[in-house]
CHARMM-style PDB file with segment names, atoms N, HN, CA, C and O in Angstrom:
ATOM      1  N   MET     1     101.531  91.206 116.554  1.00  0.00      PROA
ATOM      2  CA  MET     1     100.113  91.697 116.943  1.00  0.00      PROA
ATOM      3  C   MET     1     100.027  91.955 118.401  1.00  0.00      PROA
ATOM      4  O   MET     1     100.400  91.137 119.241  1.00  0.00      PROA
ATOM      5  N   TRP     2      99.531  93.103 118.672  1.00  0.00      PROA
ATOM      6  HN  TRP     2      99.228  93.768 117.989  1.00  0.00      PROA
ATOM      7  CA  TRP     2      99.348  93.431 120.184  1.00  0.00      PROA
ATOM      8  C   TRP     2      98.005  93.162 120.736  1.00  0.00      PROA
ATOM      9  O   TRP     2      97.868  92.530 121.784  1.00  0.00      PROA
ATOM     10  N   LYS     3      97.003  93.630 120.050  1.00  0.00      PROA
ATOM     11  HN  LYS     3      97.114  94.143 119.199  1.00  0.00      PROA
ATOM     12  CA  LYS     3      95.570  93.489 120.592  1.00  0.00      PROA
ATOM     13  C   LYS     3      94.653  93.120 119.422  1.00  0.00      PROA
ATOM     14  O   LYS     3      94.966  93.325 118.249  1.00  0.00      PROA
ATOM     15  N   VAL     4      93.534  92.579 119.805  1.00  0.00      PROA
ATOM     16  HN  VAL     4      93.280  92.413 120.758  1.00  0.00      PROA
ATOM     17  CA  VAL     4      92.359  92.304 118.874  1.00  0.00      PROA
ATOM     18  C   VAL     4      91.149  92.718 119.498  1.00  0.00      PROA
ATOM     19  O   VAL     4      91.073  92.854 120.719  1.00  0.00      PROA
ATOM     20  N   ASP     5      90.151  92.936 118.683  1.00  0.00      PROA
ATOM     21  HN  ASP     5      90.213  92.825 117.691  1.00  0.00      PROA
ATOM     22  CA  ASP     5      88.748  93.242 119.227  1.00  0.00      PROA
ATOM     23  C   ASP     5      87.764  92.786 118.148  1.00  0.00      PROA
ATOM     24  O   ASP     5      87.986  92.999 116.957  1.00  0.00      PROA
ATOM     25  N   PHE     6      86.611  92.118 118.614  1.00  0.00      PROA
ATOM     26  HN  PHE     6      86.430  91.945 119.582  1.00  0.00      PROA
ATOM     27  CA  PHE     6      85.556  91.716 117.808  1.00  0.00      PROA
ATOM     28  C   PHE     6      84.502  92.815 117.768  1.00  0.00      PROA
ATOM     29  O   PHE     6      84.338  93.612 118.692  1.00  0.00      PROA
ATOM     30  N   HSD     7      83.794  92.805 116.628  1.00  0.00      PROA
ATOM     31  HN  HSD     7      83.927  92.158 115.877  1.00  0.00      PROA
ATOM     32  CA  HSD     7      82.643  93.817 116.559  1.00  0.00      PROA
ATOM     33  C   HSD     7      81.410  93.205 117.337  1.00  0.00      PROA
ATOM     34  O   HSD     7      81.107  92.022 117.187  1.00  0.00      PROA
ATOM     35  N   SER     8      80.742  94.018 118.138  1.00  0.00      PROA
ATOM     36  HN  SER     8      80.988  94.980 118.260  1.00  0.00      PROA
ATOM     37  CA  SER     8      79.643  93.545 118.953  1.00  0.00      PROA
ATOM     38  C   SER     8      78.433  93.079 118.158  1.00  0.00      PROA
ATOM     39  O   SER     8      77.706  92.201 118.624  1.00  0.00      PROA
ATOM     40  N   ASP     9      78.199  93.618 117.016  1.00  0.00      PROA
ATOM     41  HN  ASP     9      78.789  94.331 116.638  1.00  0.00      PROA
ATOM     42  CA  ASP     9      77.033  93.226 116.200  1.00  0.00      PROA
ATOM     43  C   ASP     9      77.378  92.375 115.035  1.00  0.00      PROA
ATOM     44  O   ASP     9      76.566  91.559 114.598  1.00  0.00      PROA
ATOM     45  N   ILE    10      78.552  92.536 114.519  1.00  0.00      PROA
ATOM     46  HN  ILE    10      79.212  93.199 114.874  1.00  0.00      PROA
ATOM     47  CA  ILE    10      78.921  91.811 113.287  1.00  0.00      PROA
ATOM     48  C   ILE    10      80.062  90.831 113.703  1.00  0.00      PROA
ATOM     49  O   ILE    10      81.244  91.143 113.564  1.00  0.00      PROA
ATOM     50  N   ASN    11      79.671  89.664 114.206  1.00  0.00      PROA
ATOM     51  HN  ASN    11      78.710  89.410 114.318  1.00  0.00      PROA
ATOM     52  CA  ASN    11      80.680  88.769 114.809  1.00  0.00      PROA
ATOM     53  C   ASN    11      81.807  88.317 113.840  1.00  0.00      PROA
ATOM     54  O   ASN    11      82.823  87.762 114.258  1.00  0.00      PROA
ATOM     55  N   GLU    12      81.589  88.571 112.570  1.00  0.00      PROA
ATOM     56  HN  GLU    12      80.764  89.022 112.230  1.00  0.00      PROA
ATOM     57  CA  GLU    12      82.705  87.992 111.675  1.00  0.00      PROA
ATOM     58  C   GLU    12      83.683  89.092 111.395  1.00  0.00      PROA
ATOM     59  O   GLU    12      84.492  88.878 110.492  1.00  0.00      PROA
ATOM     60  N   LEU    13      83.731  90.221 112.020  1.00  0.00      PROA
ATOM     61  HN  LEU    13      83.074  90.395 112.753  1.00  0.00      PROA
ATOM     62  CA  LEU    13      84.770  91.224 111.930  1.00  0.00      PROA
ATOM     63  C   LEU    13      85.603  91.258 113.171  1.00  0.00      PROA
ATOM     64  O   LEU    13      85.140  91.145 114.306  1.00  0.00      PROA
ATOM     65  N   LEU    14      86.927  91.431 112.859  1.00  0.00      PROA
ATOM     66  HN  LEU    14      87.303  91.522 111.936  1.00  0.00      PROA
ATOM     67  CA  LEU    14      87.970  91.496 113.860  1.00  0.00      PROA
ATOM     68  C   LEU    14      88.935  92.539 113.628  1.00  0.00      PROA
ATOM     69  O   LEU    14      89.348  92.661 112.475  1.00  0.00      PROA
ATOM     70  N   LEU    15      89.358  93.297 114.504  1.00  0.00      PROA
ATOM     71  HN  LEU    15      89.022  93.198 115.441  1.00  0.00      PROA
ATOM     72  CA  LEU    15      90.461  94.270 114.324  1.00  0.00      PROA
ATOM     73  C   LEU    15      91.712  93.786 114.949  1.00  0.00      PROA
ATOM     74  O   LEU    15      91.629  93.186 116.021  1.00  0.00      PROA
ATOM     75  N   SER    16      92.891  93.989 114.379  1.00  0.00      PROA
ATOM     76  HN  SER    16      92.959  94.476 113.508  1.00  0.00      PROA
ATOM     77  CA  SER    16      94.091  93.668 115.001  1.00  0.00      PROA
ATOM     78  C   SER    16      95.073  94.822 114.844  1.00  0.00      PROA
ATOM     79  O   SER    16      94.992  95.567 113.868  1.00  0.00      PROA
ATOM     80  N   CYS    17      95.983  94.980 115.771  1.00  0.00      PROA
ATOM     81  HN  CYS    17      96.049  94.374 116.564  1.00  0.00      PROA
ATOM     82  CA  CYS    17      96.998  96.120 115.745  1.00  0.00      PROA
ATOM     83  C   CYS    17      98.280  95.577 116.134  1.00  0.00      PROA
ATOM     84  O   CYS    17      98.373  94.503 116.729  1.00  0.00      PROA
ATOM     85  N   GLY    18      99.305  96.315 115.803  1.00  0.00      PROA
ATOM     86  HN  GLY    18      99.230  97.188 115.319  1.00  0.00      PROA
ATOM     87  CA  GLY    18     100.679  95.885 116.185  1.00  0.00      PROA
ATOM     88  C   GLY    18     101.752  96.857 116.027  1.00  0.00      PROA
ATOM     89  O   GLY    18     101.520  98.065 115.970  1.00  0.00      PROA
ATOM     90  N   MET    19     103.029  96.313 115.948  1.00  0.00      PROA
ATOM     91  HN  MET    19     103.217  95.332 115.994  1.00  0.00      PROA
ATOM     92  CA  MET    19     104.223  97.159 115.822  1.00  0.00      PROA
ATOM     93  C   MET    19     104.472  97.706 114.447  1.00  0.00      PROA
ATOM     94  O   MET    19     105.356  98.550 114.301  1.00  0.00      PROA
ATOM     95  N   ASP    20     103.759  97.289 113.426  1.00  0.00      PROA
ATOM     96  HN  ASP    20     103.041  96.604 113.544  1.00  0.00      PROA
ATOM     97  CA  ASP    20     103.963  97.838 112.101  1.00  0.00      PROA
ATOM     98  C   ASP    20     103.206  99.112 111.790  1.00  0.00      PROA
ATOM     99  O   ASP    20     103.080  99.532 110.640  1.00  0.00      PROA
ATOM    100  N   HSD    21     102.669  99.755 112.939  1.00  0.00      PROA
ATOM    101  HN  HSD    21     102.772  99.414 113.873  1.00  0.00      PROA
ATOM    102  CA  HSD    21     101.983 101.042 112.780  1.00  0.00      PROA
ATOM    103  C   HSD    21     100.647 100.958 112.167  1.00  0.00      PROA
ATOM    104  O   HSD    21     100.051 101.991 111.863  1.00  0.00      PROA
ATOM    105  N   THR    22     100.118  99.743 111.958  1.00  0.00      PROA
ATOM    106  HN  THR    22     100.602  98.903 112.205  1.00  0.00      PROA
ATOM    107  CA  THR    22      98.809  99.648 111.179  1.00  0.00      PROA
ATOM    108  C   THR    22      97.701  98.854 112.062  1.00  0.00      PROA
ATOM    109  O   THR    22      97.999  98.135 113.016  1.00  0.00      PROA
ATOM    110  N   VAL    23      96.480  99.071 111.639  1.00  0.00      PROA
ATOM    111  HN  VAL    23      96.238  99.655 110.864  1.00  0.00      PROA
ATOM    112  CA  VAL    23      95.407  98.249 112.041  1.00  0.00      PROA
ATOM    113  C   VAL    23      94.778  97.432 110.929  1.00  0.00      PROA
ATOM    114  O   VAL    23      94.527  97.993 109.863  1.00  0.00      PROA
ATOM    115  N   LYS    24      94.518  96.208 111.093  1.00  0.00      PROA
ATOM    116  HN  LYS    24      94.722  95.752 111.960  1.00  0.00      PROA
ATOM    117  CA  LYS    24      93.900  95.434 110.051  1.00  0.00      PROA
ATOM    118  C   LYS    24      92.464  95.016 110.484  1.00  0.00      PROA
ATOM    119  O   LYS    24      92.187  94.590 111.604  1.00  0.00      PROA
ATOM    120  N   LEU    25      91.603  95.188 109.479  1.00  0.00      PROA
ATOM    121  HN  LEU    25      91.829  95.535 108.569  1.00  0.00      PROA
ATOM    122  CA  LEU    25      90.220  94.693 109.642  1.00  0.00      PROA
ATOM    123  C   LEU    25      90.110  93.391 108.968  1.00  0.00      PROA
ATOM    124  O   LEU    25      90.340  93.334 107.760  1.00  0.00      PROA
ATOM    125  N   TRP    26      89.760  92.274 109.673  1.00  0.00      PROA
ATOM    126  HN  TRP    26      89.573  92.321 110.654  1.00  0.00      PROA
ATOM    127  CA  TRP    26      89.673  90.935 109.237  1.00  0.00      PROA
ATOM    128  C   TRP    26      88.296  90.479 109.034  1.00  0.00      PROA
ATOM    129  O   TRP    26      87.406  90.820 109.814  1.00  0.00      PROA
ATOM    130  N   ASP    27      88.070  89.696 107.988  1.00  0.00      PROA
ATOM    131  HN  ASP    27      88.793  89.419 107.355  1.00  0.00      PROA
ATOM    132  CA  ASP    27      86.794  88.946 107.736  1.00  0.00      PROA
ATOM    133  C   ASP    27      87.027  87.478 108.244  1.00  0.00      PROA
ATOM    134  O   ASP    27      87.723  86.689 107.605  1.00  0.00      PROA
ATOM    135  N   LEU    28      86.435  87.167 109.378  1.00  0.00      PROA
ATOM    136  HN  LEU    28      85.869  87.808 109.897  1.00  0.00      PROA
ATOM    137  CA  LEU    28      86.594  85.842 109.881  1.00  0.00      PROA
ATOM    138  C   LEU    28      86.068  84.708 109.189  1.00  0.00      PROA
ATOM    139  O   LEU    28      86.488  83.574 109.419  1.00  0.00      PROA
ATOM    140  N   GLN    29      85.014  84.993 108.208  1.00  0.00      PROA
ATOM    141  HN  GLN    29      84.673  85.914 108.021  1.00  0.00      PROA
ATOM    142  CA  GLN    29      84.534  83.975 107.491  1.00  0.00      PROA
ATOM    143  C   GLN    29      85.492  83.508 106.350  1.00  0.00      PROA
ATOM    144  O   GLN    29      85.550  82.327 106.008  1.00  0.00      PROA
ATOM    145  N   THR    30      86.192  84.432 105.816  1.00  0.00      PROA
ATOM    146  HN  THR    30      86.145  85.392 106.094  1.00  0.00      PROA
ATOM    147  CA  THR    30      87.155  84.104 104.783  1.00  0.00      PROA
ATOM    148  C   THR    30      88.581  83.969 105.281  1.00  0.00      PROA
ATOM    149  O   THR    30      89.459  83.358 104.672  1.00  0.00      PROA
ATOM    150  N   GLY    31      88.729  84.565 106.391  1.00  0.00      PROA
ATOM    151  HN  GLY    31      88.016  85.062 106.886  1.00  0.00      PROA
ATOM    152  CA  GLY    31      90.174  84.451 107.008  1.00  0.00      PROA
ATOM    153  C   GLY    31      91.048  85.587 106.349  1.00  0.00      PROA
ATOM    154  O   GLY    31      92.245  85.610 106.634  1.00  0.00      PROA
ATOM    155  N   LYS    32      90.566  86.465 105.547  1.00  0.00      PROA
ATOM    156  HN  LYS    32      89.594  86.446 105.315  1.00  0.00      PROA
ATOM    157  CA  LYS    32      91.342  87.462 104.808  1.00  0.00      PROA
ATOM    158  C   LYS    32      91.201  88.814 105.371  1.00  0.00      PROA
ATOM    159  O   LYS    32      90.186  89.125 105.994  1.00  0.00      PROA
ATOM    160  N   SER    33      92.221  89.670 105.171  1.00  0.00      PROA
ATOM    161  HN  SER    33      93.046  89.417 104.665  1.00  0.00      PROA
ATOM    162  CA  SER    33      92.177  91.013 105.598  1.00  0.00      PROA
ATOM    163  C   SER    33      91.270  91.835 104.711  1.00  0.00      PROA
ATOM    164  O   SER    33      91.412  91.751 103.491  1.00  0.00      PROA
ATOM    165  N   ARG    34      90.379  92.597 105.215  1.00  0.00      PROA
ATOM    166  HN  ARG    34      90.264  92.666 106.206  1.00  0.00      PROA
ATOM    167  CA  ARG    34      89.555  93.507 104.310  1.00  0.00      PROA
ATOM    168  C   ARG    34      90.220  94.723 104.017  1.00  0.00      PROA
ATOM    169  O   ARG    34      90.171  95.190 102.879  1.00  0.00      PROA
ATOM    170  N   PHE    35      90.917  95.352 105.057  1.00  0.00      PROA
ATOM    171  HN  PHE    35      90.956  94.972 105.982  1.00  0.00      PROA
ATOM    172  CA  PHE    35      91.497  96.632 104.862  1.00  0.00      PROA
ATOM    173  C   PHE    35      92.599  96.812 105.844  1.00  0.00      PROA
ATOM    174  O   PHE    35      92.617  96.208 106.916  1.00  0.00      PROA
ATOM    175  N   THR    36      93.563  97.689 105.451  1.00  0.00      PROA
ATOM    176  HN  THR    36      93.549  98.181 104.580  1.00  0.00      PROA
ATOM    177  CA  THR    36      94.646  98.027 106.398  1.00  0.00      PROA
ATOM    178  C   THR    36      94.663  99.546 106.622  1.00  0.00      PROA
ATOM    179  O   THR    36      94.854 100.330 105.692  1.00  0.00      PROA
ATOM    180  N   TYR    37      94.447  99.946 107.944  1.00  0.00      PROA
ATOM    181  HN  TYR    37      94.292  99.309 108.698  1.00  0.00      PROA
ATOM    182  CA  TYR    37      94.373 101.332 108.308  1.00  0.00      PROA
ATOM    183  C   TYR    37      95.848 101.875 108.654  1.00  0.00      PROA
ATOM    184  O   TYR    37      96.559 101.294 109.473  1.00  0.00      PROA
ATOM    185  N   ARG    38      96.222 102.942 108.023  1.00  0.00      PROA
ATOM    186  HN  ARG    38      95.644 103.414 107.357  1.00  0.00      PROA
ATOM    187  CA  ARG    38      97.527 103.524 108.262  1.00  0.00      PROA
ATOM    188  C   ARG    38      97.322 104.993 108.651  1.00  0.00      PROA
ATOM    189  O   ARG    38      96.494 105.680 108.052  1.00  0.00      PROA
ATOM    190  N   GLY    39      98.078 105.482 109.661  1.00  0.00      PROA
ATOM    191  HN  GLY    39      98.751 104.924 110.147  1.00  0.00      PROA
ATOM    192  CA  GLY    39      97.927 106.824 110.058  1.00  0.00      PROA
ATOM    193  C   GLY    39      98.759 107.153 111.345  1.00  0.00      PROA
ATOM    194  O   GLY    39      98.942 108.320 111.692  1.00  0.00      PROA
ATOM    195  N   HSD    40      99.232 106.132 112.006  1.00  0.00      PROA
ATOM    196  HN  HSD    40      99.083 105.184 111.724  1.00  0.00      PROA
ATOM    197  CA  HSD    40     100.098 106.356 113.190  1.00  0.00      PROA
ATOM    198  C   HSD    40     101.562 106.277 112.757  1.00  0.00      PROA
ATOM    199  O   HSD    40     101.885 105.703 111.717  1.00  0.00      PROA
ATOM    200  N   VAL    41     102.419 106.849 113.553  1.00  0.00      PROA
ATOM    201  HN  VAL    41     102.157 107.315 114.398  1.00  0.00      PROA
ATOM    202  CA  VAL    41     103.825 106.882 113.223  1.00  0.00      PROA
ATOM    203  C   VAL    41     104.720 105.961 114.222  1.00  0.00      PROA
ATOM    204  O   VAL    41     105.949 105.892 114.177  1.00  0.00      PROA
ATOM    205  N   ASP    42     103.924 105.309 115.077  1.00  0.00      PROA
ATOM    206  HN  ASP    42     102.927 105.366 115.113  1.00  0.00      PROA
ATOM    207  CA  ASP    42     104.606 104.303 115.997  1.00  0.00      PROA
ATOM    208  C   ASP    42     103.695 103.206 116.101  1.00  0.00      PROA
ATOM    209  O   ASP    42     102.667 103.197 115.423  1.00  0.00      PROA
ATOM    210  N   SER    43     104.023 102.147 117.007  1.00  0.00      PROA
ATOM    211  HN  SER    43     104.858 102.155 117.557  1.00  0.00      PROA
ATOM    212  CA  SER    43     103.211 100.944 117.144  1.00  0.00      PROA
ATOM    213  C   SER    43     101.852 101.328 117.587  1.00  0.00      PROA
ATOM    214  O   SER    43     101.717 102.258 118.382  1.00  0.00      PROA
ATOM    215  N   VAL    44     100.794 100.646 117.106  1.00  0.00      PROA
ATOM    216  HN  VAL    44     100.903  99.891 116.460  1.00  0.00      PROA
ATOM    217  CA  VAL    44      99.503 100.713 117.627  1.00  0.00      PROA
ATOM    218  C   VAL    44      99.221  99.763 118.723  1.00  0.00      PROA
ATOM    219  O   VAL    44      99.161  98.558 118.481  1.00  0.00      PROA
ATOM    220  N   ASN    45      99.038 100.251 119.963  1.00  0.00      PROA
ATOM    221  HN  ASN    45      99.087 101.230 120.160  1.00  0.00      PROA
ATOM    222  CA  ASN    45      99.018  99.398 121.124  1.00  0.00      PROA
ATOM    223  C   ASN    45      97.628  98.938 121.635  1.00  0.00      PROA
ATOM    224  O   ASN    45      97.494  98.061 122.489  1.00  0.00      PROA
ATOM    225  N   ALA    46      96.647  99.573 121.067  1.00  0.00      PROA
ATOM    226  HN  ALA    46      96.756 100.284 120.373  1.00  0.00      PROA
ATOM    227  CA  ALA    46      95.201  99.353 121.539  1.00  0.00      PROA
ATOM    228  C   ALA    46      94.298  99.598 120.459  1.00  0.00      PROA
ATOM    229  O   ALA    46      94.449 100.543 119.685  1.00  0.00      PROA
ATOM    230  N   VAL    47      93.249  98.673 120.375  1.00  0.00      PROA
ATOM    231  HN  VAL    47      93.127  97.905 121.004  1.00  0.00      PROA
ATOM    232  CA  VAL    47      92.121  98.951 119.309  1.00  0.00      PROA
ATOM    233  C   VAL    47      90.903  98.487 119.989  1.00  0.00      PROA
ATOM    234  O   VAL    47      90.920  97.502 120.728  1.00  0.00      PROA
ATOM    235  N   LYS    48      89.756  99.240 119.731  1.00  0.00      PROA
ATOM    236  HN  LYS    48      89.742 100.040 119.130  1.00  0.00      PROA
ATOM    237  CA  LYS    48      88.541  98.905 120.310  1.00  0.00      PROA
ATOM    238  C   LYS    48      87.395  99.471 119.491  1.00  0.00      PROA
ATOM    239  O   LYS    48      87.322 100.665 119.204  1.00  0.00      PROA
ATOM    240  N   PHE    49      86.471  98.524 119.115  1.00  0.00      PROA
ATOM    241  HN  PHE    49      86.531  97.553 119.349  1.00  0.00      PROA
ATOM    242  CA  PHE    49      85.231  98.927 118.443  1.00  0.00      PROA
ATOM    243  C   PHE    49      84.338  99.666 119.370  1.00  0.00      PROA
ATOM    244  O   PHE    49      84.247  99.316 120.547  1.00  0.00      PROA
ATOM    245  N   GLN    50      83.703 100.629 118.912  1.00  0.00      PROA
ATOM    246  HN  GLN    50      83.777 100.913 117.956  1.00  0.00      PROA
ATOM    247  CA  GLN    50      82.643 101.296 119.688  1.00  0.00      PROA
ATOM    248  C   GLN    50      81.332 100.540 119.542  1.00  0.00      PROA
ATOM    249  O   GLN    50      80.936 100.190 118.430  1.00  0.00      PROA
ATOM    250  N   PRO    51      80.643 100.282 120.682  1.00  0.00      PROA
ATOM    251  CA  PRO    51      79.397  99.429 120.574  1.00  0.00      PROA
ATOM    252  C   PRO    51      78.363 100.032 119.698  1.00  0.00      PROA
ATOM    253  O   PRO    51      78.103 101.236 119.705  1.00  0.00      PROA
ATOM    254  N   TYR    52      77.732  99.073 118.877  1.00  0.00      PROA
ATOM    255  HN  TYR    52      77.943  98.096 118.872  1.00  0.00      PROA
ATOM    256  CA  TYR    52      76.674  99.441 118.072  1.00  0.00      PROA
ATOM    257  C   TYR    52      76.925 100.581 117.020  1.00  0.00      PROA
ATOM    258  O   TYR    52      76.088 101.440 116.745  1.00  0.00      PROA
ATOM    259  N   SER    53      78.135 100.489 116.486  1.00  0.00      PROA
ATOM    260  HN  SER    53      78.815  99.790 116.709  1.00  0.00      PROA
ATOM    261  CA  SER    53      78.508 101.529 115.468  1.00  0.00      PROA
ATOM    262  C   SER    53      79.512 100.975 114.622  1.00  0.00      PROA
ATOM    263  O   SER    53      79.980  99.856 114.829  1.00  0.00      PROA
ATOM    264  N   CYS    54      79.883 101.746 113.630  1.00  0.00      PROA
ATOM    265  HN  CYS    54      79.503 102.655 113.462  1.00  0.00      PROA
ATOM    266  CA  CYS    54      80.900 101.362 112.617  1.00  0.00      PROA
ATOM    267  C   CYS    54      82.255 102.074 112.963  1.00  0.00      PROA
ATOM    268  O   CYS    54      83.116 102.193 112.091  1.00  0.00      PROA
ATOM    269  N   LEU    55      82.433 102.523 114.170  1.00  0.00      PROA
ATOM    270  HN  LEU    55      81.733 102.426 114.878  1.00  0.00      PROA
ATOM    271  CA  LEU    55      83.554 103.246 114.571  1.00  0.00      PROA
ATOM    272  C   LEU    55      84.492 102.471 115.445  1.00  0.00      PROA
ATOM    273  O   LEU    55      84.024 101.588 116.163  1.00  0.00      PROA
ATOM    274  N   PHE    56      85.742 102.719 115.447  1.00  0.00      PROA
ATOM    275  HN  PHE    56      86.123 103.437 114.863  1.00  0.00      PROA
ATOM    276  CA  PHE    56      86.722 102.216 116.376  1.00  0.00      PROA
ATOM    277  C   PHE    56      87.748 103.199 116.746  1.00  0.00      PROA
ATOM    278  O   PHE    56      87.982 104.169 116.025  1.00  0.00      PROA
ATOM    279  N   VAL    57      88.381 102.974 117.875  1.00  0.00      PROA
ATOM    280  HN  VAL    57      88.191 102.186 118.461  1.00  0.00      PROA
ATOM    281  CA  VAL    57      89.486 103.854 118.307  1.00  0.00      PROA
ATOM    282  C   VAL    57      90.752 103.110 118.369  1.00  0.00      PROA
ATOM    283  O   VAL    57      90.767 101.903 118.610  1.00  0.00      PROA
ATOM    284  N   THR    58      91.873 103.838 118.145  1.00  0.00      PROA
ATOM    285  HN  THR    58      91.861 104.819 117.949  1.00  0.00      PROA
ATOM    286  CA  THR    58      93.208 103.290 118.274  1.00  0.00      PROA
ATOM    287  C   THR    58      93.998 104.174 119.220  1.00  0.00      PROA
ATOM    288  O   THR    58      93.777 105.379 119.344  1.00  0.00      PROA
ATOM    289  N   GLY    59      94.969 103.478 119.905  1.00  0.00      PROA
ATOM    290  HN  GLY    59      95.149 102.499 119.804  1.00  0.00      PROA
ATOM    291  CA  GLY    59      95.937 104.227 120.761  1.00  0.00      PROA
ATOM    292  C   GLY    59      97.270 103.715 120.358  1.00  0.00      PROA
ATOM    293  O   GLY    59      97.498 102.518 120.185  1.00  0.00      PROA
ATOM    294  N   SER    60      98.165 104.691 120.209  1.00  0.00      PROA
ATOM    295  HN  SER    60      97.979 105.663 120.349  1.00  0.00      PROA
ATOM    296  CA  SER    60      99.500 104.430 119.589  1.00  0.00      PROA
ATOM    297  C   SER    60     100.642 104.905 120.514  1.00  0.00      PROA
ATOM    298  O   SER    60     100.488 105.779 121.366  1.00  0.00      PROA
ATOM    299  N   GLY    61     101.766 104.276 120.283  1.00  0.00      PROA
ATOM    300  HN  GLY    61     101.892 103.565 119.591  1.00  0.00      PROA
ATOM    301  CA  GLY    61     103.024 104.788 120.897  1.00  0.00      PROA
ATOM    302  C   GLY    61     103.496 106.156 120.555  1.00  0.00      PROA
ATOM    303  O   GLY    61     104.356 106.755 121.202  1.00  0.00      PROA
ATOM    304  N   ASP    62     102.842 106.652 119.426  1.00  0.00      PROA
ATOM    305  HN  ASP    62     102.143 106.166 118.901  1.00  0.00      PROA
ATOM    306  CA  ASP    62     103.161 108.054 119.070  1.00  0.00      PROA
ATOM    307  C   ASP    62     102.341 109.124 119.900  1.00  0.00      PROA
ATOM    308  O   ASP    62     102.284 110.306 119.564  1.00  0.00      PROA
ATOM    309  N   LYS    63     101.709 108.600 121.017  1.00  0.00      PROA
ATOM    310  HN  LYS    63     101.755 107.639 121.290  1.00  0.00      PROA
ATOM    311  CA  LYS    63     100.962 109.390 121.918  1.00  0.00      PROA
ATOM    312  C   LYS    63      99.804 110.051 121.414  1.00  0.00      PROA
ATOM    313  O   LYS    63      99.453 111.138 121.873  1.00  0.00      PROA
ATOM    314  N   THR    64      99.118 109.405 120.400  1.00  0.00      PROA
ATOM    315  HN  THR    64      99.403 108.522 120.027  1.00  0.00      PROA
ATOM    316  CA  THR    64      97.886 109.885 119.885  1.00  0.00      PROA
ATOM    317  C   THR    64      96.828 108.810 119.932  1.00  0.00      PROA
ATOM    318  O   THR    64      97.136 107.618 119.929  1.00  0.00      PROA
ATOM    319  N   VAL    65      95.525 109.251 119.976  1.00  0.00      PROA
ATOM    320  HN  VAL    65      95.274 110.219 119.978  1.00  0.00      PROA
ATOM    321  CA  VAL    65      94.372 108.381 119.869  1.00  0.00      PROA
ATOM    322  C   VAL    65      93.590 108.819 118.627  1.00  0.00      PROA
ATOM    323  O   VAL    65      93.433 110.005 118.336  1.00  0.00      PROA
ATOM    324  N   SER    66      93.128 107.837 117.941  1.00  0.00      PROA
ATOM    325  HN  SER    66      93.256 106.873 118.177  1.00  0.00      PROA
ATOM    326  CA  SER    66      92.494 108.102 116.675  1.00  0.00      PROA
ATOM    327  C   SER    66      91.122 107.383 116.595  1.00  0.00      PROA
ATOM    328  O   SER    66      90.961 106.254 117.060  1.00  0.00      PROA
ATOM    329  N   LEU    67      90.140 108.089 115.983  1.00  0.00      PROA
ATOM    330  HN  LEU    67      90.271 109.006 115.605  1.00  0.00      PROA
ATOM    331  CA  LEU    67      88.862 107.511 115.693  1.00  0.00      PROA
ATOM    332  C   LEU    67      88.704 107.237 114.256  1.00  0.00      PROA
ATOM    333  O   LEU    67      88.966 108.092 113.409  1.00  0.00      PROA
ATOM    334  N   TRP    68      88.244 105.963 113.945  1.00  0.00      PROA
ATOM    335  HN  TRP    68      88.031 105.269 114.633  1.00  0.00      PROA
ATOM    336  CA  TRP    68      88.172 105.482 112.520  1.00  0.00      PROA
ATOM    337  C   TRP    68      86.765 105.084 112.229  1.00  0.00      PROA
ATOM    338  O   TRP    68      85.990 104.717 113.113  1.00  0.00      PROA
ATOM    339  N   ASP    69      86.447 105.167 110.937  1.00  0.00      PROA
ATOM    340  HN  ASP    69      87.076 105.465 110.219  1.00  0.00      PROA
ATOM    341  CA  ASP    69      85.091 104.674 110.467  1.00  0.00      PROA
ATOM    342  C   ASP    69      85.265 103.550 109.439  1.00  0.00      PROA
ATOM    343  O   ASP    69      85.883 103.770 108.397  1.00  0.00      PROA
ATOM    344  N   ILE    70      84.744 102.372 109.703  1.00  0.00      PROA
ATOM    345  HN  ILE    70      84.243 102.193 110.549  1.00  0.00      PROA
ATOM    346  CA  ILE    70      84.915 101.265 108.779  1.00  0.00      PROA
ATOM    347  C   ILE    70      84.014 101.331 107.552  1.00  0.00      PROA
ATOM    348  O   ILE    70      84.186 100.520 106.642  1.00  0.00      PROA
ATOM    349  N   ARG    71      83.092 102.230 107.487  1.00  0.00      PROA
ATOM    350  HN  ARG    71      82.953 102.889 108.227  1.00  0.00      PROA
ATOM    351  CA  ARG    71      82.337 102.472 106.292  1.00  0.00      PROA
ATOM    352  C   ARG    71      83.126 103.219 105.271  1.00  0.00      PROA
ATOM    353  O   ARG    71      83.016 102.917 104.083  1.00  0.00      PROA
ATOM    354  N   THR    72      83.924 104.189 105.671  1.00  0.00      PROA
ATOM    355  HN  THR    72      84.013 104.434 106.637  1.00  0.00      PROA
ATOM    356  CA  THR    72      84.638 105.041 104.752  1.00  0.00      PROA
ATOM    357  C   THR    72      86.171 104.700 104.803  1.00  0.00      PROA
ATOM    358  O   THR    72      86.944 105.157 103.961  1.00  0.00      PROA
ATOM    359  N   ASN    73      86.567 103.904 105.796  1.00  0.00      PROA
ATOM    360  HN  ASN    73      85.939 103.533 106.480  1.00  0.00      PROA
ATOM    361  CA  ASN    73      87.965 103.507 106.019  1.00  0.00      PROA
ATOM    362  C   ASN    73      88.887 104.751 106.174  1.00  0.00      PROA
ATOM    363  O   ASN    73      90.047 104.759 105.763  1.00  0.00      PROA
ATOM    364  N   LEU    74      88.309 105.766 106.773  1.00  0.00      PROA
ATOM    365  HN  LEU    74      87.367 105.760 107.107  1.00  0.00      PROA
ATOM    366  CA  LEU    74      89.026 107.022 107.064  1.00  0.00      PROA
ATOM    367  C   LEU    74      89.071 107.310 108.469  1.00  0.00      PROA
ATOM    368  O   LEU    74      88.208 106.837 109.208  1.00  0.00      PROA
ATOM    369  N   MET    75      90.088 108.116 108.961  1.00  0.00      PROA
ATOM    370  HN  MET    75      90.790 108.501 108.361  1.00  0.00      PROA
ATOM    371  CA  MET    75      90.088 108.692 110.258  1.00  0.00      PROA
ATOM    372  C   MET    75      89.089 109.804 110.303  1.00  0.00      PROA
ATOM    373  O   MET    75      88.973 110.620 109.390  1.00  0.00      PROA
ATOM    374  N   VAL    76      88.348 109.810 111.430  1.00  0.00      PROA
ATOM    375  HN  VAL    76      88.442 109.147 112.172  1.00  0.00      PROA
ATOM    376  CA  VAL    76      87.230 110.786 111.650  1.00  0.00      PROA
ATOM    377  C   VAL    76      87.732 112.011 112.250  1.00  0.00      PROA
ATOM    378  OT1 VAL    76      86.959 112.934 112.507  1.00  0.00      PROA
TER     379      VAL     76
END
């Protein structure tokens, strides 16, 4: 696991990213993963929720930045 970020409004949500090319959305109340985001072809080195929204961004070793929506679980 490289980085984590908490949601600014929904404190029970956490994002984590790492060398397995994925980002995981965690429910801190249950301690379980809600969803695994796949789309990068190298390690995901950074993850950050956008304030007051359901969006987050990722930065990867594949030299791309992606925008994701946790409502649809898709890349925007």
